[in-house]
LUMZAFI-407147 format. One record per residue (C-alpha): residue number from 1; residue in one letter; chain; x, y, z. Coordinates in Angstrom, 2 decimals. Example, Ala and Ser with C-alpha at 12.3 -4.5 7.8 and 13.67 -1.06 7.14 Angstrom:
REM LUMZAFI-407147
[rec 1, "A", "A", [12.30, -4.50, 7.80]]
[rec 2, "S", "A", [13.67, -1.06, 7.14]]
REM end
This chain:
REM LUMZAFI-407147
[rec 1, "M", "A", [22.94, 21.58, 103.33]]
[rec 2, "S", "A", [22.85, 21.71, 107.32]]
[rec 3, "T", "A", [25.54, 22.52, 109.78]]
[rec 4, "D", "A", [26.30, 22.02, 113.53]]
[rec 5, "V", "A", [25.61, 25.88, 113.96]]
[rec 6, "L", "A", [24.69, 28.83, 112.29]]
[rec 7, "V", "A", [25.15, 32.18, 113.36]]
[rec 8, "V", "A", [23.05, 34.96, 112.28]]
[rec 9, "G", "A", [25.10, 38.50, 112.44]]
[rec 10, "G", "A", [28.42, 39.30, 111.73]]
[rec 11, "G", "A", [29.20, 41.62, 114.33]]
[rec 12, "P", "A", [31.84, 41.32, 116.93]]
[rec 13, "A", "A", [29.83, 39.02, 118.71]]
[rec 14, "G", "A", [28.93, 36.77, 115.94]]
[rec 15, "R", "A", [31.97, 36.50, 114.53]]
[rec 16, "A", "A", [33.62, 36.07, 118.05]]
[rec 17, "L", "A", [31.05, 33.04, 118.49]]
[rec 18, "A", "A", [31.30, 31.22, 114.82]]
[rec 19, "G", "A", [34.60, 31.02, 115.12]]
[rec 20, "A", "A", [34.86, 29.57, 118.88]]
[rec 21, "C", "A", [32.22, 26.98, 117.21]]
[rec 22, "A", "A", [34.66, 26.07, 114.41]]
[rec 23, "R", "A", [37.82, 25.42, 116.78]]
[rec 24, "A", "A", [35.61, 23.57, 119.21]]
[rec 25, "G", "A", [34.84, 21.06, 116.07]]
[rec 26, "L", "A", [31.45, 22.09, 114.98]]
[rec 27, "S", "A", [30.36, 22.67, 111.21]]
[rec 28, "T", "A", [29.69, 26.16, 111.43]]
[rec 29, "A", "A", [27.72, 28.88, 109.30]]
[rec 30, "L", "A", [27.82, 32.61, 109.41]]
[rec 31, "A", "A", [25.25, 34.74, 107.65]]
[rec 32, "D", "A", [25.53, 38.29, 107.36]]
[rec 33, "P", "A", [24.51, 40.54, 104.41]]
[rec 34, "Q", "A", [27.30, 42.88, 104.53]]
[rec 35, "L", "A", [30.08, 40.93, 106.18]]
[rec 36, "D", "A", [33.02, 42.81, 104.63]]
[rec 37, "R", "A", [31.51, 46.10, 105.87]]
[rec 38, "P", "A", [33.90, 47.72, 108.26]]
[rec 39, "F", "A", [32.96, 48.24, 112.24]]
[rec 40, "T", "A", [31.87, 51.81, 112.61]]
[rec 41, "A", "A", [31.27, 52.12, 116.66]]
[rec 42, "T", "A", [33.83, 52.59, 118.96]]
[rec 43, "Y", "A", [34.16, 49.59, 121.29]]
[rec 44, "G", "A", [35.63, 49.64, 124.99]]
[rec 45, "C", "A", [35.68, 48.00, 127.88]]
[rec 46, "W", "A", [37.37, 47.99, 131.39]]
[rec 47, "A", "A", [40.96, 46.24, 130.71]]
[rec 48, "D", "A", [40.12, 43.59, 133.64]]
[rec 49, "E", "A", [37.00, 42.15, 131.65]]
[rec 50, "L", "A", [39.06, 41.45, 128.77]]
[rec 51, "P", "A", [39.07, 37.55, 128.28]]
[rec 52, "A", "A", [42.01, 35.62, 127.50]]
[rec 53, "G", "A", [43.25, 35.42, 124.05]]
[rec 54, "I", "A", [42.33, 38.95, 123.05]]
[rec 55, "P", "A", [46.10, 40.24, 121.65]]
[rec 56, "E", "A", [47.30, 43.00, 122.70]]
[rec 57, "S", "A", [47.61, 44.15, 118.89]]
[rec 58, "T", "A", [43.70, 44.72, 119.03]]
[rec 59, "I", "A", [43.64, 47.58, 121.96]]
[rec 60, "A", "A", [44.49, 51.21, 120.39]]
[rec 61, "A", "A", [44.80, 52.82, 123.83]]
[rec 62, "R", "A", [44.26, 52.22, 127.67]]
[rec 63, "A", "A", [43.59, 55.02, 130.04]]
[rec 64, "R", "A", [43.10, 55.36, 133.57]]
[rec 65, "G", "A", [39.25, 55.60, 134.29]]
[rec 66, "R", "A", [37.95, 59.16, 135.83]]
[rec 67, "A", "A", [34.30, 60.51, 136.78]]
[rec 68, "I", "A", [32.73, 63.69, 137.91]]
[rec 69, "A", "A", [29.31, 63.73, 139.21]]
[rec 70, "V", "A", [28.95, 66.46, 141.83]]
[rec 71, "G", "A", [32.79, 65.71, 142.71]]
[rec 72, "T", "A", [35.71, 64.52, 140.69]]
[rec 73, "H", "A", [36.52, 60.21, 141.32]]
[rec 74, "D", "A", [39.14, 58.39, 140.52]]
[rec 75, "L", "A", [37.66, 55.00, 139.42]]
[rec 76, "G", "A", [41.08, 53.38, 140.39]]
[rec 77, "W", "A", [40.56, 51.02, 136.82]]
[rec 78, "E", "A", [41.84, 51.29, 133.72]]
[rec 79, "Y", "A", [40.03, 51.75, 130.37]]
[rec 80, "A", "A", [40.80, 49.67, 127.35]]
[rec 81, "V", "A", [39.77, 51.12, 123.86]]
[rec 82, "F", "A", [39.86, 48.48, 120.74]]
[rec 83, "D", "A", [41.08, 49.17, 117.75]]
[rec 84, "V", "A", [38.33, 48.35, 115.77]]
[rec 85, "E", "A", [39.92, 47.53, 112.65]]
[rec 86, "A", "A", [42.65, 45.27, 114.54]]
[rec 87, "L", "A", [39.80, 43.54, 116.28]]
[rec 88, "R", "A", [37.72, 42.61, 113.03]]
[rec 89, "A", "A", [41.12, 40.95, 111.47]]
[rec 90, "H", "A", [41.66, 39.28, 114.72]]
[rec 91, "L", "A", [38.18, 38.10, 114.63]]
[rec 92, "D", "A", [38.34, 37.24, 110.76]]
[rec 93, "A", "A", [41.21, 35.24, 111.29]]
[rec 94, "Q", "A", [39.17, 32.85, 113.84]]
[rec 95, "L", "A", [36.89, 32.07, 110.94]]
[rec 96, "A", "A", [38.86, 29.34, 109.30]]
[rec 97, "G", "A", [36.46, 26.77, 108.10]]
[rec 98, "V", "A", [33.25, 29.08, 108.84]]
[rec 99, "E", "A", [30.49, 28.84, 105.96]]
[rec 100, "V", "A", [29.99, 32.18, 105.25]]
[rec 101, "H", "A", [26.49, 33.13, 103.35]]
[rec 102, "A", "A", [26.27, 36.84, 102.09]]
[rec 103, "G", "A", [22.62, 36.61, 102.86]]
[rec 104, "R", "A", [19.93, 38.81, 104.73]]
[rec 105, "V", "A", [18.14, 36.48, 107.24]]
[rec 106, "S", "A", [14.54, 37.58, 106.93]]
[rec 107, "G", "A", [12.97, 35.33, 110.05]]
[rec 108, "P", "A", [12.62, 31.79, 111.24]]
[rec 109, "A", "A", [11.43, 29.38, 108.92]]
[rec 110, "G", "A", [10.69, 26.36, 110.86]]
[rec 111, "P", "A", [13.10, 24.35, 113.99]]
[rec 112, "G", "A", [16.31, 24.46, 112.66]]
[rec 113, "R", "A", [15.47, 26.61, 109.57]]
[rec 114, "V", "A", [15.66, 30.30, 108.72]]
[rec 115, "A", "A", [14.60, 32.15, 105.73]]
[rec 116, "L", "A", [16.77, 34.36, 103.57]]
[rec 117, "E", "A", [15.53, 37.38, 101.50]]
[rec 118, "G", "A", [14.69, 36.81, 98.13]]
[rec 119, "G", "A", [14.12, 33.13, 98.52]]
[rec 120, "G", "A", [16.35, 30.01, 99.95]]
[rec 121, "T", "A", [16.71, 28.82, 103.41]]
[rec 122, "L", "A", [19.45, 27.80, 105.95]]
[rec 123, "T", "A", [19.45, 24.84, 108.52]]
[rec 124, "A", "A", [21.25, 23.88, 111.26]]
[rec 125, "S", "A", [21.43, 21.86, 114.50]]
[rec 126, "V", "A", [21.88, 25.42, 116.84]]
[rec 127, "V", "A", [20.47, 28.61, 115.57]]
[rec 128, "V", "A", [22.21, 31.71, 116.92]]
[rec 129, "D", "A", [20.89, 35.15, 116.46]]
[rec 130, "S", "A", [23.69, 37.81, 117.01]]
[rec 131, "A", "A", [22.07, 40.25, 114.72]]
[rec 132, "G", "A", [22.46, 43.34, 117.41]]
[rec 133, "R", "A", [19.47, 45.01, 118.11]]
[rec 134, "W", "A", [17.79, 44.31, 114.87]]
[rec 135, "Q", "A", [16.61, 40.53, 116.10]]
[rec 136, "P", "A", [16.06, 38.87, 112.77]]
[rec 137, "L", "A", [14.70, 36.04, 114.44]]
[rec 138, "N", "A", [12.68, 37.43, 117.39]]
[rec 139, "G", "A", [9.22, 38.45, 116.25]]
[rec 140, "T", "A", [8.08, 39.67, 119.61]]
[rec 141, "A", "A", [10.78, 42.26, 119.70]]
[rec 142, "R", "A", [10.38, 43.47, 116.18]]
[rec 143, "R", "A", [6.32, 44.13, 116.79]]
[rec 144, "R", "A", [5.39, 47.92, 117.91]]
[rec 145, "P", "A", [4.25, 48.24, 121.37]]
[rec 146, "G", "A", [0.75, 48.89, 122.09]]
[rec 147, "A", "A", [-1.08, 51.53, 122.97]]
[rec 148, "G", "A", [0.03, 52.53, 126.91]]
[rec 149, "A", "A", [2.85, 50.28, 126.51]]
[rec 150, "P", "A", [6.44, 51.59, 127.50]]
[rec 151, "V", "A", [8.66, 52.24, 124.21]]
[rec 152, "A", "A", [11.98, 51.30, 124.33]]
[rec 153, "A", "A", [14.71, 52.98, 126.51]]
[rec 154, "E", "A", [17.57, 53.99, 124.61]]
[rec 155, "Q", "A", [20.89, 55.50, 125.08]]
[rec 156, "T", "A", [22.14, 57.69, 122.14]]
[rec 157, "A", "A", [25.02, 59.75, 121.90]]
[rec 158, "F", "A", [26.73, 62.03, 119.64]]
[rec 159, "G", "A", [30.52, 62.65, 119.01]]
[rec 160, "V", "A", [33.58, 64.12, 117.53]]
[rec 161, "V", "A", [37.51, 63.03, 117.15]]
[rec 162, "V", "A", [39.99, 65.45, 118.14]]
[rec 163, "P", "A", [43.68, 65.61, 118.65]]
[rec 164, "E", "A", [44.55, 64.68, 122.27]]
[rec 165, "E", "A", [45.98, 68.15, 122.63]]
[rec 166, "A", "A", [42.81, 69.62, 121.90]]
[rec 167, "A", "A", [41.00, 67.71, 124.19]]
[rec 168, "A", "A", [43.63, 67.74, 127.13]]
[rec 169, "A", "A", [41.37, 70.58, 128.72]]
[rec 170, "L", "A", [38.79, 67.57, 129.67]]
[rec 171, "V", "A", [40.60, 64.76, 128.91]]
[rec 172, "P", "A", [44.18, 64.92, 129.86]]
[rec 173, "P", "A", [46.88, 62.39, 128.38]]
[rec 174, "G", "A", [46.59, 59.02, 130.35]]
[rec 175, "E", "A", [42.96, 59.65, 131.35]]
[rec 176, "A", "A", [39.75, 58.45, 130.14]]
[rec 177, "L", "A", [36.47, 60.50, 131.45]]
[rec 178, "F", "A", [34.11, 57.80, 131.87]]
[rec 179, "M", "A", [30.95, 60.10, 132.90]]
[rec 180, "D", "A", [31.46, 64.10, 133.12]]
[rec 181, "W", "A", [27.52, 65.01, 134.57]]
[rec 182, "R", "A", [28.74, 68.95, 134.40]]
[rec 183, "A", "A", [25.96, 70.81, 132.40]]
[rec 184, "D", "A", [28.51, 72.56, 130.63]]
[rec 185, "H", "A", [26.48, 72.99, 127.64]]
[rec 186, "G", "A", [24.67, 75.31, 129.11]]
[rec 187, "E", "A", [21.16, 73.84, 128.78]]
[rec 188, "P", "A", [18.18, 72.56, 131.51]]
[rec 189, "G", "A", [16.11, 69.49, 130.87]]
[rec 190, "W", "A", [17.11, 65.92, 130.19]]
[rec 191, "P", "A", [20.46, 65.22, 131.99]]
[rec 192, "T", "A", [23.44, 64.58, 129.84]]
[rec 193, "F", "A", [27.18, 63.81, 130.23]]
[rec 194, "L", "A", [30.35, 63.73, 128.32]]
[rec 195, "Y", "A", [32.21, 60.48, 127.76]]
[rec 196, "G", "A", [35.51, 61.28, 126.82]]
[rec 197, "I", "A", [38.45, 58.21, 125.69]]
[rec 198, "P", "A", [41.68, 58.11, 123.45]]
[rec 199, "V", "A", [41.07, 56.07, 120.72]]
[rec 200, "G", "A", [44.57, 55.46, 119.62]]
[rec 201, "R", "A", [46.87, 57.43, 116.95]]
[rec 202, "G", "A", [47.11, 60.63, 119.24]]
[rec 203, "E", "A", [43.12, 61.26, 119.00]]
[rec 204, "V", "A", [40.14, 61.12, 121.67]]
[rec 205, "L", "A", [36.50, 61.05, 121.19]]
[rec 206, "L", "A", [34.51, 63.38, 122.91]]
[rec 207, "E", "A", [30.79, 62.09, 123.17]]
[rec 208, "E", "A", [27.93, 63.78, 124.43]]
[rec 209, "T", "A", [26.08, 61.03, 125.92]]
[rec 210, "S", "A", [22.03, 60.25, 126.93]]
[rec 211, "L", "A", [22.81, 57.45, 129.23]]
[rec 212, "A", "A", [18.77, 56.27, 129.15]]
[rec 213, "R", "A", [15.52, 57.82, 128.17]]
[rec 214, "R", "A", [12.23, 56.70, 126.63]]
[rec 215, "P", "A", [12.24, 57.22, 123.94]]
[rec 216, "G", "A", [16.02, 58.39, 123.28]]
[rec 217, "L", "A", [16.99, 61.79, 123.21]]
[rec 218, "P", "A", [17.28, 63.24, 119.93]]
[rec 219, "V", "A", [21.13, 63.01, 118.23]]
[rec 220, "P", "A", [20.32, 66.67, 117.21]]
[rec 221, "V", "A", [19.86, 67.86, 120.87]]
[rec 222, "L", "A", [22.92, 65.97, 121.96]]
[rec 223, "R", "A", [24.92, 67.54, 118.83]]
[rec 224, "R", "A", [24.18, 71.41, 120.19]]
[rec 225, "R", "A", [24.62, 70.13, 123.52]]
[rec 226, "L", "A", [28.52, 68.82, 122.40]]
[rec 227, "L", "A", [29.54, 71.65, 120.39]]
[rec 228, "A", "A", [28.20, 74.22, 123.20]]
[rec 229, "R", "A", [30.46, 72.28, 126.00]]
[rec 230, "L", "A", [33.44, 71.86, 124.15]]
[rec 231, "A", "A", [33.20, 75.73, 122.92]]
[rec 232, "H", "A", [32.50, 76.47, 127.08]]
[rec 233, "H", "A", [36.24, 74.68, 127.63]]
[rec 234, "R", "A", [37.67, 76.54, 124.66]]
[rec 235, "I", "A", [38.15, 73.18, 122.59]]
[rec 236, "A", "A", [38.12, 73.74, 118.81]]
[rec 237, "V", "A", [36.61, 70.51, 116.01]]
[rec 238, "P", "A", [38.54, 70.60, 113.12]]
[rec 239, "D", "A", [37.22, 70.80, 109.97]]
[rec 240, "G", "A", [36.43, 67.49, 108.88]]
[rec 241, "A", "A", [36.68, 65.71, 111.96]]
[rec 242, "R", "A", [35.02, 62.19, 112.30]]
[rec 243, "T", "A", [31.98, 61.74, 114.21]]
[rec 244, "E", "A", [30.06, 59.12, 115.96]]
[rec 245, "T", "A", [26.15, 58.57, 116.43]]
[rec 246, "V", "A", [24.74, 55.91, 118.58]]
[rec 247, "R", "A", [21.40, 54.82, 119.36]]
[rec 248, "F", "A", [20.46, 51.54, 120.76]]
[rec 249, "P", "A", [17.74, 50.38, 122.99]]
[rec 250, "V", "A", [19.10, 49.08, 126.98]]
[rec 251, "D", "A", [15.83, 47.38, 128.15]]
[rec 252, "R", "A", [14.98, 44.37, 125.61]]
[rec 253, "P", "A", [14.18, 41.50, 127.27]]
[rec 254, "R", "A", [15.71, 38.32, 127.74]]
[rec 255, "H", "A", [15.63, 36.87, 124.08]]
[rec 256, "D", "A", [13.36, 33.52, 124.75]]
[rec 257, "V", "A", [12.70, 32.20, 121.19]]
[rec 258, "D", "A", [11.94, 28.83, 120.76]]
[rec 259, "G", "A", [14.52, 26.80, 118.88]]
[rec 260, "V", "A", [17.38, 30.24, 118.91]]
[rec 261, "L", "A", [19.68, 31.31, 120.97]]
[rec 262, "G", "A", [20.49, 34.76, 121.54]]
[rec 263, "F", "A", [23.77, 36.13, 121.61]]
[rec 264, "G", "A", [25.33, 39.27, 122.04]]
[rec 265, "A", "A", [23.55, 42.71, 121.96]]
[rec 266, "A", "A", [20.50, 40.40, 121.00]]
[rec 267, "A", "A", [20.44, 38.71, 123.96]]
[rec 268, "P", "A", [20.68, 41.46, 124.99]]
[rec 269, "L", "A", [24.28, 41.09, 126.70]]
[rec 270, "V", "A", [23.80, 45.34, 126.67]]
[rec 271, "H", "A", [24.60, 46.67, 130.57]]
[rec 272, "P", "A", [21.63, 48.63, 131.46]]
[rec 273, "A", "A", [23.63, 51.15, 133.32]]
[rec 274, "T", "A", [26.71, 51.02, 130.54]]
[rec 275, "G", "A", [25.49, 50.26, 127.41]]
[rec 276, "F", "A", [28.76, 48.00, 127.27]]
[rec 277, "S", "A", [28.61, 44.97, 125.77]]
[rec 278, "I", "A", [31.42, 43.93, 124.13]]
[rec 279, "A", "A", [33.52, 42.20, 126.73]]
[rec 280, "A", "A", [30.69, 40.02, 127.87]]
[rec 281, "A", "A", [30.22, 38.65, 124.52]]
[rec 282, "L", "A", [33.99, 37.82, 123.49]]
[rec 283, "G", "A", [34.08, 36.13, 127.27]]
[rec 284, "L", "A", [31.35, 34.21, 126.54]]
[rec 285, "A", "A", [31.99, 32.95, 123.03]]
[rec 286, "G", "A", [34.17, 29.87, 123.82]]
[rec 287, "P", "A", [32.00, 28.90, 126.81]]
[rec 288, "V", "A", [28.94, 28.98, 124.68]]
[rec 289, "A", "A", [30.45, 26.94, 121.76]]
[rec 290, "D", "A", [32.16, 24.24, 124.49]]
[rec 291, "A", "A", [28.28, 23.58, 125.80]]
[rec 292, "V", "A", [27.18, 23.52, 122.35]]
[rec 293, "A", "A", [29.94, 20.41, 120.81]]
[rec 294, "A", "A", [29.93, 18.63, 124.51]]
[rec 295, "H", "A", [25.78, 18.36, 124.26]]
[rec 296, "L", "A", [25.09, 17.89, 120.63]]
[rec 297, "P", "A", [25.60, 14.58, 120.58]]
[rec 298, "D", "A", [22.20, 14.31, 122.85]]
[rec 299, "G", "A", [20.53, 16.31, 120.14]]
[rec 300, "P", "A", [19.65, 19.89, 119.31]]
[rec 301, "D", "A", [17.36, 20.74, 122.21]]
[rec 302, "A", "A", [20.18, 19.50, 124.42]]
[rec 303, "A", "A", [22.88, 21.44, 122.86]]
[rec 304, "L", "A", [20.39, 24.61, 122.72]]
[rec 305, "A", "A", [19.44, 24.24, 126.40]]
[rec 306, "A", "A", [23.49, 23.94, 127.74]]
[rec 307, "A", "A", [24.43, 27.13, 125.48]]
[rec 308, "R", "A", [21.28, 28.96, 126.93]]
[rec 309, "A", "A", [22.25, 27.83, 130.46]]
[rec 310, "V", "A", [25.92, 29.43, 129.94]]
[rec 311, "V", "A", [24.40, 33.06, 128.75]]
[rec 312, "W", "A", [21.54, 32.64, 130.83]]
[rec 313, "S", "A", [22.21, 31.21, 134.71]]
[rec 314, "P", "A", [19.83, 31.55, 137.20]]
[rec 315, "S", "A", [22.33, 34.27, 138.44]]
[rec 316, "A", "A", [22.93, 35.91, 135.37]]
[rec 317, "R", "A", [18.84, 36.30, 134.92]]
[rec 318, "A", "A", [18.68, 37.66, 138.29]]
[rec 319, "V", "A", [21.14, 40.32, 138.05]]
[rec 320, "H", "A", [19.60, 41.36, 134.84]]
[rec 321, "R", "A", [16.61, 41.81, 136.88]]
[rec 322, "F", "A", [18.15, 43.74, 139.41]]
[rec 323, "R", "A", [19.85, 45.90, 136.44]]
[rec 324, "R", "A", [16.43, 46.41, 134.96]]
[rec 325, "I", "A", [15.32, 47.57, 138.19]]
[rec 326, "G", "A", [17.92, 50.01, 138.44]]
[rec 327, "L", "A", [17.42, 51.33, 135.10]]
[rec 328, "E", "A", [13.70, 52.07, 135.67]]
[rec 329, "A", "A", [15.09, 54.28, 138.50]]
[rec 330, "L", "A", [17.22, 56.43, 136.79]]
[rec 331, "L", "A", [14.40, 56.94, 134.40]]
[rec 332, "R", "A", [11.83, 57.96, 137.00]]
[rec 333, "M", "A", [14.60, 60.30, 138.58]]
[rec 334, "P", "A", [14.12, 64.03, 138.38]]
[rec 335, "P", "A", [16.75, 65.36, 136.28]]
[rec 336, "A", "A", [18.68, 67.31, 138.51]]
[rec 337, "E", "A", [18.85, 64.86, 140.76]]
[rec 338, "V", "A", [20.92, 62.62, 138.53]]
[rec 339, "P", "A", [24.61, 63.66, 138.95]]
[rec 340, "G", "A", [24.04, 63.43, 143.04]]
[rec 341, "F", "A", [22.85, 59.58, 142.43]]
[rec 342, "F", "A", [26.17, 59.48, 140.65]]
[rec 343, "D", "A", [28.28, 61.12, 143.00]]
[rec 344, "V", "A", [26.88, 58.24, 145.85]]
[rec 345, "F", "A", [27.30, 55.44, 143.76]]
[rec 346, "F", "A", [31.01, 56.23, 142.44]]
[rec 347, "A", "A", [31.94, 57.16, 146.18]]
[rec 348, "L", "A", [31.08, 53.43, 147.13]]
[rec 349, "P", "A", [34.02, 50.91, 148.06]]
[rec 350, "S", "A", [35.65, 50.09, 144.73]]
[rec 351, "H", "A", [34.66, 46.59, 144.41]]
[rec 352, "Q", "A", [30.95, 47.38, 145.09]]
[rec 353, "R", "A", [31.36, 49.67, 142.16]]
[rec 354, "W", "A", [33.19, 46.89, 139.95]]
[rec 355, "A", "A", [30.26, 44.14, 141.23]]
[rec 356, "Y", "A", [27.06, 46.07, 139.66]]
[rec 357, "L", "A", [29.33, 47.14, 136.56]]
[rec 358, "T", "A", [30.63, 44.21, 135.30]]
[rec 359, "G", "A", [29.34, 40.96, 137.28]]
[rec 360, "R", "A", [26.72, 39.79, 135.06]]
[rec 361, "D", "A", [26.12, 36.71, 136.89]]
[rec 362, "D", "A", [27.35, 37.67, 140.29]]
[rec 363, "L", "A", [24.27, 37.89, 142.42]]
[rec 364, "G", "A", [25.79, 38.05, 145.61]]
[rec 365, "G", "A", [28.22, 41.00, 144.32]]
[rec 366, "T", "A", [24.99, 43.23, 142.83]]
[rec 367, "M", "A", [23.10, 43.05, 145.51]]
[rec 368, "R", "A", [25.63, 44.36, 147.95]]
[rec 369, "T", "A", [26.21, 47.12, 146.03]]
[rec 370, "M", "A", [22.48, 47.75, 145.96]]
[rec 371, "G", "A", [22.72, 47.54, 149.97]]
[rec 372, "G", "A", [25.68, 49.91, 149.93]]
[rec 373, "L", "A", [23.94, 52.62, 147.62]]
[rec 374, "F", "A", [20.69, 52.25, 149.75]]
[rec 375, "A", "A", [22.87, 52.90, 152.99]]
[rec 376, "A", "A", [24.80, 55.33, 151.44]]
[rec 377, "A", "A", [21.71, 57.14, 150.09]]
[rec 378, "D", "A", [19.59, 59.94, 152.16]]
[rec 379, "L", "A", [15.83, 59.66, 152.38]]
[rec 380, "R", "A", [14.58, 61.02, 149.23]]
[rec 381, "L", "A", [17.36, 59.14, 147.19]]
[rec 382, "R", "A", [16.35, 55.88, 148.93]]
[rec 383, "R", "A", [12.71, 56.33, 147.83]]
[rec 384, "R", "A", [13.87, 57.22, 144.27]]
[rec 385, "L", "A", [15.85, 53.30, 144.36]]
[rec 386, "V", "A", [12.89, 51.28, 146.10]]
[rec 387, "L", "A", [9.93, 52.54, 144.53]]
[rec 388, "P", "A", [10.50, 51.54, 140.38]]
[rec 389, "A", "A", [10.55, 47.73, 142.20]]
[rec 390, "L", "A", [7.00, 48.39, 143.18]]
[rec 391, "R", "A", [5.41, 49.84, 139.67]]
[rec 392, "R", "A", [5.19, 49.39, 136.06]]
[rec 393, "P", "A", [7.80, 50.57, 133.92]]
[rec 394, "L", "A", [7.23, 54.45, 132.90]]
[rec 395, "P", "A", [5.88, 54.47, 129.56]]
[rec 396, "S", "A", [7.49, 57.40, 128.68]]
[rec 397, "N", "A", [9.86, 60.25, 129.50]]
[rec 398, "D", "A", [8.33, 63.11, 127.09]]
[rec 399, "G", "A", [7.36, 66.17, 129.32]]
[rec 400, "V", "A", [9.93, 64.90, 132.18]]
[rec 401, "G", "A", [13.01, 67.25, 131.35]]
[rec 402, "A", "A", [12.41, 67.21, 127.54]]
[rec 403, "P", "A", [14.17, 69.44, 125.28]]
[rec 404, "T", "A", [12.77, 72.13, 122.72]]
REM end
């Protein structure tokens, strides 16, 4: 049987969109091979990004944001960390009326149709790929790059969860450490930073993070650096402490497959400078569903075009391009200069930092931030910011501050 909307992928973005479509009066199906599996990642966003309708019960902790580059910067914003179990329960409660298929989608099978592993197809007027970095309906994304082509730039991280009293030397109660670029891990080479956030229940996640690299910095290197950093600050990791591993691309092109809407991390809504995407996905779910409902009477093509216009307005496309240029600048920057770059960025006025970090369709704000950054930079940093816009993407960072 055909439905109005088929959402492939049951993560937070897919669940949010499927629920929003059902509430908009659309017959909706959700396909995921393991819909009952728990959310394992830690999700957070700036508190002012939280969309309407997200209950406070889904928030595990709130804390004031701070960053350390060369100096220390109070970001002036509150950070919100989700209780992933409560968030999943909230999104599940919105799935009333959604038809669930516990199958793995292997690829497209024609207009409005997807193939299931093991046989069978599902059909819908509007098909959505919300399966994260795997993008099962985007064959181009799954091909290996040819010789000389850039490999994916990835954010990688390794973290441990410790009691908040143990973490207090780095993350005092009531604070969230957005970035700490000090090389307290004692290693030269590719720069990494500490990300430290309260996760509720009296615990703090401490995570050694490589913001972006081609290819991603190996997780064993991050684990070694994290343990060395914590030892430097006399922070003991309890036996059996919960750990977290992160690895995802930050430079995927826009999902642009005929007959399919990319949504969530598959779109990609991932911010190349932070890796954040959940606030954007939760906030766009309702408007995308409303666009489909309003235009489906004019046909599937009209509904899909309207949904794409919500996700990728002209200004959002332009902002995405500027952010990608910023990412290339960071990938080409000598490792020793990275903390200085962030020191200049964090010293910008709050509204400029906010526009760049959150305004995915705020073209004017993004351009003003980039102009402010250029004005505040010295001549060397200005060259680092401008030249990547004139060059092809760097194929690989191997050999540039590479660890052993």
